[in-house]
C-alpha beads as a LAMMPS data file, in Angstrom:
LAMMPS data file: protein, C-alpha beads

338 atoms
337 bonds

1 atom types
1 bond types

-500.0 500.0 xlo xhi
-500.0 500.0 ylo yhi
-500.0 500.0 zlo zhi

Masses

1 110.0

Atoms # bond

1 1 1 0.000 0.000 0.000
2 1 1 1.273 3.458 -0.868
3 1 1 0.413 6.714 0.823
4 1 1 -2.340 7.245 -1.766
5 1 1 -5.295 5.581 -0.099
6 1 1 -8.230 3.899 -1.773
7 1 1 -10.308 6.957 -0.962
8 1 1 -7.915 9.115 -2.946
9 1 1 -8.287 6.815 -5.914
10 1 1 -12.040 7.331 -5.817
11 1 1 -11.926 11.083 -5.532
12 1 1 -8.930 11.947 -7.681
13 1 1 -10.994 12.190 -10.840
14 1 1 -13.068 14.985 -9.366
15 1 1 -9.986 16.660 -7.965
16 1 1 -8.089 16.629 -11.242
17 1 1 -11.024 17.904 -13.270
18 1 1 -11.338 20.808 -10.856
19 1 1 -7.619 21.374 -10.263
20 1 1 -7.651 24.825 -11.816
21 1 1 -10.344 25.904 -9.353
22 1 1 -8.025 25.193 -6.449
23 1 1 -6.471 28.626 -6.855
24 1 1 -9.274 30.806 -8.192
25 1 1 -12.517 32.324 -7.011
26 1 1 -14.439 29.222 -8.116
27 1 1 -12.871 27.275 -5.240
28 1 1 -16.331 26.749 -3.732
29 1 1 -17.285 24.664 -6.770
30 1 1 -14.138 22.608 -6.287
31 1 1 -14.992 21.997 -2.638
32 1 1 -18.537 20.901 -3.471
33 1 1 -17.262 18.344 -5.976
34 1 1 -14.979 16.873 -3.323
35 1 1 -17.743 16.736 -0.736
36 1 1 -20.021 14.968 -3.212
37 1 1 -17.476 12.165 -3.483
38 1 1 -16.794 12.017 0.256
39 1 1 -20.134 10.401 1.060
40 1 1 -18.810 7.093 -0.247
41 1 1 -15.333 7.316 1.237
42 1 1 -14.156 4.741 3.765
43 1 1 -11.077 4.719 5.948
44 1 1 -8.384 2.190 5.067
45 1 1 -8.353 -0.919 7.280
46 1 1 -6.659 -0.383 10.626
47 1 1 -7.064 3.400 10.628
48 1 1 -9.113 5.445 13.089
49 1 1 -9.975 9.131 12.857
50 1 1 -10.947 11.802 15.347
51 1 1 -12.556 14.731 13.542
52 1 1 -13.163 18.412 14.181
53 1 1 -10.792 18.888 17.087
54 1 1 -10.457 22.563 18.023
55 1 1 -6.804 23.570 18.147
56 1 1 -7.869 26.990 19.440
57 1 1 -10.638 26.310 21.973
58 1 1 -13.419 28.841 21.592
59 1 1 -11.891 30.137 18.386
60 1 1 -13.204 30.436 14.855
61 1 1 -15.228 27.429 13.602
62 1 1 -12.553 26.845 10.962
63 1 1 -9.773 26.370 13.510
64 1 1 -10.106 22.615 13.699
65 1 1 -8.197 19.538 12.617
66 1 1 -8.687 15.816 12.038
67 1 1 -6.244 13.187 13.316
68 1 1 -5.732 9.798 11.673
69 1 1 -3.766 7.069 13.426
70 1 1 -3.485 3.328 13.727
71 1 1 -6.216 1.474 15.606
72 1 1 -3.701 -0.910 17.102
73 1 1 -1.701 0.757 19.839
74 1 1 2.065 0.577 19.426
75 1 1 2.759 1.971 22.907
76 1 1 5.275 4.251 21.266
77 1 1 5.466 7.448 19.275
78 1 1 5.225 7.997 15.539
79 1 1 6.302 10.864 13.307
80 1 1 3.535 13.231 12.253
81 1 1 2.553 14.386 8.762
82 1 1 0.444 17.549 8.677
83 1 1 -1.676 18.011 5.554
84 1 1 -2.905 21.480 4.499
85 1 1 -5.477 21.533 1.713
86 1 1 -5.594 23.873 -1.255
87 1 1 -8.454 25.976 -2.567
88 1 1 -7.117 29.457 -3.199
89 1 1 -7.131 30.249 0.551
90 1 1 -10.899 30.612 0.123
91 1 1 -12.236 27.091 -0.379
92 1 1 -11.483 23.419 -0.016
93 1 1 -11.840 21.209 3.025
94 1 1 -9.747 19.273 5.525
95 1 1 -12.363 16.517 5.465
96 1 1 -10.720 14.654 2.626
97 1 1 -7.091 13.952 3.361
98 1 1 -5.253 12.186 0.509
99 1 1 -2.433 11.047 2.806
100 1 1 -4.412 8.854 5.183
101 1 1 -2.604 5.857 3.737
102 1 1 0.606 7.061 5.354
103 1 1 -0.750 5.751 8.668
104 1 1 0.075 2.261 7.375
105 1 1 3.642 3.478 6.870
106 1 1 4.032 4.283 10.554
107 1 1 2.838 7.888 10.765
108 1 1 0.177 9.861 12.543
109 1 1 -1.560 12.150 10.035
110 1 1 -3.309 15.438 10.826
111 1 1 -5.447 17.388 8.352
112 1 1 -5.731 21.063 9.266
113 1 1 -8.452 23.575 8.475
114 1 1 -7.759 27.307 8.547
115 1 1 -9.613 30.586 8.154
116 1 1 -10.314 31.569 4.560
117 1 1 -9.516 34.962 3.093
118 1 1 -13.218 35.898 3.092
119 1 1 -13.022 35.792 6.896
120 1 1 -9.500 37.063 7.561
121 1 1 -6.652 38.204 5.344
122 1 1 -3.025 37.131 5.601
123 1 1 -1.305 36.219 7.928
124 1 1 -4.336 34.594 9.581
125 1 1 -3.916 31.411 7.522
126 1 1 -0.324 30.692 8.547
127 1 1 -1.031 31.769 12.127
128 1 1 -3.742 29.093 12.234
129 1 1 -1.433 26.428 10.820
130 1 1 1.319 27.284 13.276
131 1 1 -1.169 27.214 16.150
132 1 1 -2.176 23.732 15.012
133 1 1 1.464 22.589 15.068
134 1 1 1.872 23.867 18.624
135 1 1 -1.380 22.179 19.720
136 1 1 -0.250 18.885 18.220
137 1 1 3.045 19.082 20.099
138 1 1 1.252 19.699 23.386
139 1 1 -1.019 16.709 22.765
140 1 1 1.771 14.417 21.629
141 1 1 1.264 11.855 24.385
142 1 1 -2.466 11.522 23.770
143 1 1 -2.009 10.829 20.074
144 1 1 1.385 9.094 20.108
145 1 1 3.200 11.842 18.199
146 1 1 6.954 12.225 17.982
147 1 1 7.320 16.011 18.509
148 1 1 10.794 16.035 16.988
149 1 1 9.707 14.576 13.650
150 1 1 6.872 16.578 12.087
151 1 1 6.463 17.134 8.364
152 1 1 4.175 19.380 6.356
153 1 1 2.602 18.720 2.961
154 1 1 0.037 20.550 0.863
155 1 1 -0.933 21.433 -2.670
156 1 1 -1.470 24.881 -4.224
157 1 1 -2.561 27.226 -1.394
158 1 1 -1.735 24.383 0.986
159 1 1 1.714 24.120 -0.598
160 1 1 2.233 27.816 0.045
161 1 1 1.243 27.438 3.710
162 1 1 3.344 24.282 4.122
163 1 1 6.336 26.136 2.727
164 1 1 5.737 28.970 5.162
165 1 1 5.741 26.414 7.981
166 1 1 9.173 25.390 6.751
167 1 1 10.740 28.802 6.225
168 1 1 9.228 30.673 9.198
169 1 1 8.789 27.939 11.801
170 1 1 10.556 28.634 15.074
171 1 1 11.528 32.147 13.981
172 1 1 8.710 34.178 15.530
173 1 1 7.910 35.872 12.239
174 1 1 4.155 35.906 12.785
175 1 1 2.541 36.731 16.113
176 1 1 1.365 33.467 17.695
177 1 1 -2.331 32.994 18.343
178 1 1 -4.169 30.590 20.615
179 1 1 -2.671 28.723 23.527
180 1 1 0.659 26.924 23.970
181 1 1 2.797 29.787 22.694
182 1 1 5.711 28.268 24.593
183 1 1 5.733 25.375 22.122
184 1 1 7.716 25.329 18.879
185 1 1 5.909 25.627 15.540
186 1 1 8.888 24.314 13.597
187 1 1 8.622 21.347 11.239
188 1 1 11.389 18.987 10.147
189 1 1 10.490 18.396 6.477
190 1 1 8.194 19.947 3.852
191 1 1 6.677 18.645 0.629
192 1 1 5.348 21.549 -1.412
193 1 1 3.085 20.632 -4.331
194 1 1 2.846 23.510 -6.847
195 1 1 2.550 26.186 -4.163
196 1 1 3.029 29.921 -4.670
197 1 1 6.420 30.978 -3.313
198 1 1 6.904 34.606 -4.359
199 1 1 4.001 37.046 -4.639
200 1 1 6.342 39.729 -5.983
201 1 1 7.300 37.839 -9.150
202 1 1 4.265 35.717 -10.056
203 1 1 2.631 38.270 -12.363
204 1 1 5.740 38.681 -14.488
205 1 1 6.460 34.958 -14.498
206 1 1 2.923 34.245 -15.700
207 1 1 3.335 36.808 -18.486
208 1 1 6.695 35.338 -19.506
209 1 1 5.493 31.725 -19.608
210 1 1 5.878 30.524 -23.195
211 1 1 4.191 27.160 -22.589
212 1 1 0.773 28.100 -21.227
213 1 1 -1.570 31.017 -20.764
214 1 1 -2.148 31.663 -17.061
215 1 1 -5.826 31.855 -16.083
216 1 1 -5.513 34.102 -13.025
217 1 1 -6.775 37.656 -13.479
218 1 1 -4.228 39.264 -11.199
219 1 1 -5.151 42.330 -9.160
220 1 1 -8.844 42.071 -9.970
221 1 1 -11.744 41.062 -7.713
222 1 1 -11.325 37.536 -9.119
223 1 1 -7.702 37.212 -8.016
224 1 1 -7.306 34.907 -4.991
225 1 1 -3.779 36.182 -4.381
226 1 1 -4.721 39.821 -3.878
227 1 1 -7.830 38.741 -1.969
228 1 1 -5.548 36.871 0.417
229 1 1 -3.394 39.946 0.984
230 1 1 -6.268 42.404 1.061
231 1 1 -4.450 44.536 -1.510
232 1 1 -2.903 44.351 -4.959
233 1 1 0.198 42.308 -5.622
234 1 1 3.337 44.350 -6.058
235 1 1 6.891 44.284 -4.807
236 1 1 5.977 45.921 -1.527
237 1 1 5.892 44.777 2.064
238 1 1 2.572 42.905 1.978
239 1 1 3.562 40.777 -1.019
240 1 1 6.949 40.011 0.481
241 1 1 5.468 39.134 3.876
242 1 1 3.306 36.389 2.359
243 1 1 6.134 34.898 0.272
244 1 1 7.985 31.873 1.730
245 1 1 11.019 32.669 -0.394
246 1 1 11.941 35.771 1.627
247 1 1 12.340 33.823 4.878
248 1 1 14.733 31.137 3.651
249 1 1 17.756 30.685 5.886
250 1 1 20.458 28.128 6.345
251 1 1 19.157 25.505 8.752
252 1 1 15.637 25.442 7.362
253 1 1 14.141 21.944 6.973
254 1 1 14.609 19.974 3.743
255 1 1 12.121 20.494 0.920
256 1 1 10.658 18.275 -1.764
257 1 1 8.905 20.296 -4.486
258 1 1 6.542 18.856 -7.111
259 1 1 5.526 21.103 -9.999
260 1 1 4.324 20.686 -13.586
261 1 1 5.848 22.654 -16.441
262 1 1 2.436 23.545 -17.892
263 1 1 0.749 24.868 -14.762
264 1 1 -1.888 27.418 -15.782
265 1 1 -2.387 28.697 -12.225
266 1 1 0.991 28.848 -10.448
267 1 1 3.853 29.234 -12.939
268 1 1 6.462 26.485 -12.856
269 1 1 9.021 29.300 -12.580
270 1 1 7.845 29.868 -8.998
271 1 1 9.302 26.527 -7.914
272 1 1 12.464 26.997 -9.952
273 1 1 13.030 30.342 -8.239
274 1 1 12.329 28.902 -4.794
275 1 1 14.597 25.882 -5.277
276 1 1 17.412 28.190 -6.393
277 1 1 17.169 30.278 -3.218
278 1 1 17.021 27.160 -1.031
279 1 1 20.206 25.841 -2.648
280 1 1 21.930 29.195 -2.217
281 1 1 21.201 28.966 1.517
282 1 1 22.407 25.338 1.702
283 1 1 18.929 24.020 2.458
284 1 1 18.470 20.472 1.099
285 1 1 15.953 20.573 -1.754
286 1 1 14.690 18.250 -4.460
287 1 1 12.673 19.792 -7.301
288 1 1 10.672 17.175 -9.159
289 1 1 9.724 18.546 -12.554
290 1 1 6.648 16.987 -14.156
291 1 1 6.850 17.664 -17.903
292 1 1 3.581 18.842 -19.397
293 1 1 1.675 18.568 -16.113
294 1 1 -0.899 21.183 -15.191
295 1 1 -2.079 22.387 -11.761
296 1 1 -2.691 18.802 -10.709
297 1 1 -3.329 15.831 -12.946
298 1 1 -2.438 12.148 -13.381
299 1 1 1.304 12.799 -13.272
300 1 1 1.105 13.673 -9.580
301 1 1 -0.301 10.273 -8.609
302 1 1 2.094 8.131 -10.622
303 1 1 3.637 5.286 -8.578
304 1 1 7.106 6.815 -8.983
305 1 1 5.926 10.129 -7.539
306 1 1 4.149 8.437 -4.662
307 1 1 7.321 6.525 -3.893
308 1 1 9.383 9.712 -4.047
309 1 1 7.156 11.370 -1.447
310 1 1 7.273 8.285 0.762
311 1 1 11.063 8.111 0.573
312 1 1 11.406 11.808 1.355
313 1 1 9.437 11.570 4.569
314 1 1 10.968 8.214 5.495
315 1 1 14.431 9.738 5.310
316 1 1 13.762 12.872 7.328
317 1 1 10.973 11.816 9.678
318 1 1 11.770 8.139 10.247
319 1 1 15.566 8.404 9.892
320 1 1 15.604 5.608 7.319
321 1 1 18.577 5.093 5.049
322 1 1 16.710 5.561 1.779
323 1 1 17.693 7.320 -1.415
324 1 1 15.696 10.274 -2.664
325 1 1 15.894 9.852 -6.404
326 1 1 14.009 12.199 -8.700
327 1 1 11.995 10.656 -11.518
328 1 1 13.640 11.170 -14.899
329 1 1 11.755 13.461 -17.252
330 1 1 11.940 10.852 -19.988
331 1 1 9.584 8.610 -17.987
332 1 1 6.718 11.082 -18.242
333 1 1 4.195 11.215 -21.022
334 1 1 3.582 14.903 -21.473
335 1 1 -0.035 15.924 -21.042
336 1 1 -0.249 19.434 -22.373
337 1 1 -2.431 21.940 -20.625
338 1 1 -5.279 23.373 -22.699

Bonds

1 1 1 2
2 1 2 3
3 1 3 4
4 1 4 5
5 1 5 6
6 1 6 7
7 1 7 8
8 1 8 9
9 1 9 10
10 1 10 11
11 1 11 12
12 1 12 13
13 1 13 14
14 1 14 15
15 1 15 16
16 1 16 17
17 1 17 18
18 1 18 19
19 1 19 20
20 1 20 21
21 1 21 22
22 1 22 23
23 1 23 24
24 1 24 25
25 1 25 26
26 1 26 27
27 1 27 28
28 1 28 29
29 1 29 30
30 1 30 31
31 1 31 32
32 1 32 33
33 1 33 34
34 1 34 35
35 1 35 36
36 1 36 37
37 1 37 38
38 1 38 39
39 1 39 40
40 1 40 41
41 1 41 42
42 1 42 43
43 1 43 44
44 1 44 45
45 1 45 46
46 1 46 47
47 1 47 48
48 1 48 49
49 1 49 50
50 1 50 51
51 1 51 52
52 1 52 53
53 1 53 54
54 1 54 55
55 1 55 56
56 1 56 57
57 1 57 58
58 1 58 59
59 1 59 60
60 1 60 61
61 1 61 62
62 1 62 63
63 1 63 64
64 1 64 65
65 1 65 66
66 1 66 67
67 1 67 68
68 1 68 69
69 1 69 70
70 1 70 71
71 1 71 72
72 1 72 73
73 1 73 74
74 1 74 75
75 1 75 76
76 1 76 77
77 1 77 78
78 1 78 79
79 1 79 80
80 1 80 81
81 1 81 82
82 1 82 83
83 1 83 84
84 1 84 85
85 1 85 86
86 1 86 87
87 1 87 88
88 1 88 89
89 1 89 90
90 1 90 91
91 1 91 92
92 1 92 93
93 1 93 94
94 1 94 95
95 1 95 96
96 1 96 97
97 1 97 98
98 1 98 99
99 1 99 100
100 1 100 101
101 1 101 102
102 1 102 103
103 1 103 104
104 1 104 105
105 1 105 106
106 1 106 107
107 1 107 108
108 1 108 109
109 1 109 110
110 1 110 111
111 1 111 112
112 1 112 113
113 1 113 114
114 1 114 115
115 1 115 116
116 1 116 117
117 1 117 118
118 1 118 119
119 1 119 120
120 1 120 121
121 1 121 122
122 1 122 123
123 1 123 124
124 1 124 125
125 1 125 126
126 1 126 127
127 1 127 128
128 1 128 129
129 1 129 130
130 1 130 131
131 1 131 132
132 1 132 133
133 1 133 134
134 1 134 135
135 1 135 136
136 1 136 137
137 1 137 138
138 1 138 139
139 1 139 140
140 1 140 141
141 1 141 142
142 1 142 143
143 1 143 144
144 1 144 145
145 1 145 146
146 1 146 147
147 1 147 148
148 1 148 149
149 1 149 150
150 1 150 151
151 1 151 152
152 1 152 153
153 1 153 154
154 1 154 155
155 1 155 156
156 1 156 157
157 1 157 158
158 1 158 159
159 1 159 160
160 1 160 161
161 1 161 162
162 1 162 163
163 1 163 164
164 1 164 165
165 1 165 166
166 1 166 167
167 1 167 168
168 1 168 169
169 1 169 170
170 1 170 171
171 1 171 172
172 1 172 173
173 1 173 174
174 1 174 175
175 1 175 176
176 1 176 177
177 1 177 178
178 1 178 179
179 1 179 180
180 1 180 181
181 1 181 182
182 1 182 183
183 1 183 184
184 1 184 185
185 1 185 186
186 1 186 187
187 1 187 188
188 1 188 189
189 1 189 190
190 1 190 191
191 1 191 192
192 1 192 193
193 1 193 194
194 1 194 195
195 1 195 196
196 1 196 197
197 1 197 198
198 1 198 199
199 1 199 200
200 1 200 201
201 1 201 202
202 1 202 203
203 1 203 204
204 1 204 205
205 1 205 206
206 1 206 207
207 1 207 208
208 1 208 209
209 1 209 210
210 1 210 211
211 1 211 212
212 1 212 213
213 1 213 214
214 1 214 215
215 1 215 216
216 1 216 217
217 1 217 218
218 1 218 219
219 1 219 220
220 1 220 221
221 1 221 222
222 1 222 223
223 1 223 224
224 1 224 225
225 1 225 226
226 1 226 227
227 1 227 228
228 1 228 229
229 1 229 230
230 1 230 231
231 1 231 232
232 1 232 233
233 1 233 234
234 1 234 235
235 1 235 236
236 1 236 237
237 1 237 238
238 1 238 239
239 1 239 240
240 1 240 241
241 1 241 242
242 1 242 243
243 1 243 244
244 1 244 245
245 1 245 246
246 1 246 247
247 1 247 248
248 1 248 249
249 1 249 250
250 1 250 251
251 1 251 252
252 1 252 253
253 1 253 254
254 1 254 255
255 1 255 256
256 1 256 257
257 1 257 258
258 1 258 259
259 1 259 260
260 1 260 261
261 1 261 262
262 1 262 263
263 1 263 264
264 1 264 265
265 1 265 266
266 1 266 267
267 1 267 268
268 1 268 269
269 1 269 270
270 1 270 271
271 1 271 272
272 1 272 273
273 1 273 274
274 1 274 275
275 1 275 276
276 1 276 277
277 1 277 278
278 1 278 279
279 1 279 280
280 1 280 281
281 1 281 282
282 1 282 283
283 1 283 284
284 1 284 285
285 1 285 286
286 1 286 287
287 1 287 288
288 1 288 289
289 1 289 290
290 1 290 291
291 1 291 292
292 1 292 293
293 1 293 294
294 1 294 295
295 1 295 296
296 1 296 297
297 1 297 298
298 1 298 299
299 1 299 300
300 1 300 301
301 1 301 302
302 1 302 303
303 1 303 304
304 1 304 305
305 1 305 306
306 1 306 307
307 1 307 308
308 1 308 309
309 1 309 310
310 1 310 311
311 1 311 312
312 1 312 313
313 1 313 314
314 1 314 315
315 1 315 316
316 1 316 317
317 1 317 318
318 1 318 319
319 1 319 320
320 1 320 321
321 1 321 322
322 1 322 323
323 1 323 324
324 1 324 325
325 1 325 326
326 1 326 327
327 1 327 328
328 1 328 329
329 1 329 330
330 1 330 331
331 1 331 332
332 1 332 333
333 1 333 334
334 1 334 335
335 1 335 336
336 1 336 337
337 1 337 338
């Protein structure tokens, strides 16, 4: 069994058809299509879930998480994988977590909800995610979590927030909210799946992309990026503050980045730029290029990609002696974006 559970197999068709909505104002449509599939979802054998746990008691209704773990007690601790969903920071749901299957690989998995931009602008979203990390560390004994081995993963908007966990964790960049502010919000590994890394360059990168025509109407009422910030994208303070790339320092956790060359929402150049800065700061990084892939699609659930993600977390969260080997571009059948 790979990390991609049976439930993910059932829902991936709906996800891939709606992948472009994950970063635009139509994110509500995307979320509805996922929820329609969820009615038939079942947990993998041996997995239990506790849903809708408030990580900020008495807080916003969105400030909740789900925890998946093995039914059979191991009387020990397991590394934790924290999943953050996409949806343009304005849609999506924690309810479907595509990484539940990682429980069978020896992990506890948490799926985190956060406030959407309609409710609160940035940095509310990363403050929520960091509060969730601190809550999980405090409750490590109850859920059998290894507090020293926590990884983050997310796609699109969730990739952006996961990357911020990696580049700002433990640095006190954003004012902590909720309880347990004495706890660390640092993570030990991050898998970013086509997340936005630099709000100051995305408009120009989209314009320069020779492979695809970007569908985002930047700096309009339909732009999820400027809606997140509460102002237009530019090279000013607000755009920089939301960009993971400006917080990279030596000593940050290792990154695995997955991105398609024909992404019509987040330009592939975003991940190239981010990987370059990580390397310049001596942060371990693997950029997996998916030739011809869009903002999601079949390429992201290929067995080789699933294995790459598994090996990445096994190496840095389970201390296993495994090789992280990128998939050769020649093995991909290019699926051009429309």
